N, C-alpha and C positions, 0 to 999 in steps of 0.2 A: 419536689415540693416547690409549688408556685409562689412567688413574691407576693404581698398582699397589699404593696403599692408600687407605682411607676410615677414618679414625680416630673411634672412638665413646667416647660418655660414657653411662654409665647415670645418670640423675638420679632422686632419689627424696628426698621431704619426709615427715618423720616426727614423729609427737608420741604418745608414749607408746604405741608400736607393738609393744611386746615379744611380744604374743600371735601377732602375725601375721610378723615377722622372721624366724624359725627357717626357714620352708620359702621364703621369698623367698631368703635366704642360700642354702639348699641348690640352688635352682634355678640361680643363679648359678655356683657353683661347679662345676656340671655341664654348664657349655656347652663346647661343644666347638671354640670359637673363644674363648680365654682373654684376648685382647690388646684388652682395653678398661679402662676407669677408671670406678670407682663412687663417684659425688658424692653424698653424703647430707646434706641439709639439715636438722638438727633443732631444731625449736622449743622447745628447752630443757624435754624430757621429764621427768618425776619418776619414772618406772618403769627397768627394766632395758634399756631401748632402747640406750643410748651403751655399757652394757657389753656388751650382744650385738655392736654395730658393732666393738668394739675388739676382741673375742676373734675376729672374722672376719676381721682383718687379717693374721691368719696365712694366710690362703688367697687373700685378694681383695686387688686394689689400690683402696683406698678413701681417700676425702678425706672427714674427717667436720667438718662446721660445725656450729657451735651458736650461735644467737642468736634474740631473741624476734623472732615474725614476725607480719604481719596476715592469716593464710590461706594456703593451699597455693599460691596463684599468686605472693603476695609471697615465699614461701619458694622458689619455683623462681626467681624473678627473681634472687633473692639467689646461688643456687647457679648460674645461668647466668653471673654475674659471673666465677666461677672456673674456667669452663669453657675450653679451648683448643682443643678437638676439632674434626674436621669437621662432625660429626654429634654429636646426643643423642637418647635415647631416654629418655623418662618412664615410669618404672615405679612404681606404688604400694607400699606395705608390705604391702597384701594380695593383690598381682598375683604371678602366677608366671611366669617365661619359660619357653619350650620349651627343651629342651639345645640344640638347633640355631638358636635366634633370631639370636644376634650373627653366627654365621657365614652366616646367609642373608641378613641384612641388610644386611652388608658386602658380599658377593657382588652383592647385586640393585644396590645404590649403584654398584658399579663396571662391571658390565656394562651399567648404563642410562646411563652417562657422568655419574654423580655429580647426579642430580636434587637439587631443593630438599626434596621428600618421597620417601620409599619408604614406602608403605602395604601392612599384611599382613593377615591375617584372625585374628580374635581370638576365642577361646572366651568366652561370657558365658553363664553359667548352663547349661542344657541344650543350648545351640545353638552354632552359629558365625556371627560376623559378618564377613562379607567385605566389602572395599572396594567402594563405588560410585562411580558417575560420572554427573553430570548430574541428580542428585536432591537437590541442594542446597535448592529450593525447599520441598520437604517434610521431608525427614529433616534438614535443617541440616547441619552439619560431616560427620556421618556419611553424607551423602547424595554427597558429593565426595571423601572420602578415607577413613578410618577411625577406630577407636577412637582418641583422643587417646595414652591411656595403653596401653603395651605394643603397639599397632598402627600407630605412626606414628613411623618414624625421621625426624629434622627435622634440616636444615643450620642449624647456629650462627648464620650471617652472616645469614640472613632477619631476624633481630631489630635489624639496624642499619638495614634497610629498612621494617621494618613495625612497628617498636616492640617492646617488651616485654609480657607479658600485663597486661591492664588490671586495677587492684585494684578499679574499679567493678563489677566481673561477678565476685563470689567463687565462682560457680558455672561460668559458660560462658565464661570469660576464653580457655579455649583454643579454643571455636569461633570467637570474633571473631577471634583471631589466625590461624588456619588457614583460615576462609574469605575474609578479607580479603587474606591473600597469594595464595590462588589465584587471587581475583578480579583482582588486581594483576599477575598474570603468572607466578606461580611455577610451577616445573614439579613433576612427580609422576610415580612410576612405582608401578603398582599391581600388586601379586603375590598369589597365593593362599597362599603357605606360611602355616600357623598359628604365629604368634609367641609364644603363651602364652594365660593366662588371665587375665582383667579381674576384679577382685575387685569385690563388691557391698556392701561395707560403709561406703563414704563417701557423701558429703552428695549427691552426683549421683544418688544409687541410693536416698536415703532419704527426700528433700525433693522430692515432685513438684511442689507448686505452686512451688517456688522455682526448679525446673529449667524449667517451663513457660513461667514468667514471663521468665527469664533468656534462655531459647533465644529467645523472641519477640522481646526487644529485638534481640537477634543479627541475627535473621532480617530486621527493620525497617531496620537498619543496612547488611545487605549485599545484600537481594535487591530488584530492580526494582520489582515489583508488589506495593505495599504492601497494597492491598484485600484481595488472595489471602492475605496473612499474617494481617491480622485474623481473616479467615473461620476459617483453620486452627487459629489460637489459640483462637477460640471453640468450635470442633469439640471440641478436645482438653479445655478447662477442663469442657464439658458432658461428655464421656465420664467425667472423673475423678470429675466429681462423681455421677454415676450408678453407677459403680463403687463408690465410696465407700458410697453409701447401700446398695446392696445387700448389699455384704459386712457393713454394720452389723446388716441387716434377719435375715441368716442367723447 
């Protein structure tokens, strides 16, 4: 017997995000399924972030939390402590959801029997990133699921089994959590609908060396054949070095 509902929280960490929030708020108010809660953990912004969130409370069911944090995953962990829904969806301040995102996530979760993850496609720059399977050895988390932000509905109870996001990985803690959960037997439903657009202003998109290093650490921790991961890491570092050199020459 299929469950009648799948409750959803949208979880966002903010810090001085006033330039991005209006478009995110607009995308949330346009959802075809408005039965969700938006939990925002703000790391004590000094701009108009909180004012924008307070204004949005007229249109959305928002819980605003404010406290100092030690990076995005610490903020997400603190936000998760206040979530009581079946699922949550991480959405960054510079991300945008498609109008049907909440509706499609809920329907897919119910039809699929309430799996641990529901992975959707995500627009990234000029392309679309679809969920993958069986390619974690090469693509990391995105080789077995989808983009963590916007593209992955996550069952909240997974954190009781696999822990919270690690503060030891300020860029790739999401990858360690998702890959560890799937390796431990967590279930996933992969679907093709486009859940929205992933913003490219965060650290994961600007600190290439940091990303390569942390993803390598995750791969070493989660993949069986370590020597292959060392080789892949070397290839990617060399490719980055050649690209960086070529860009400076031109």
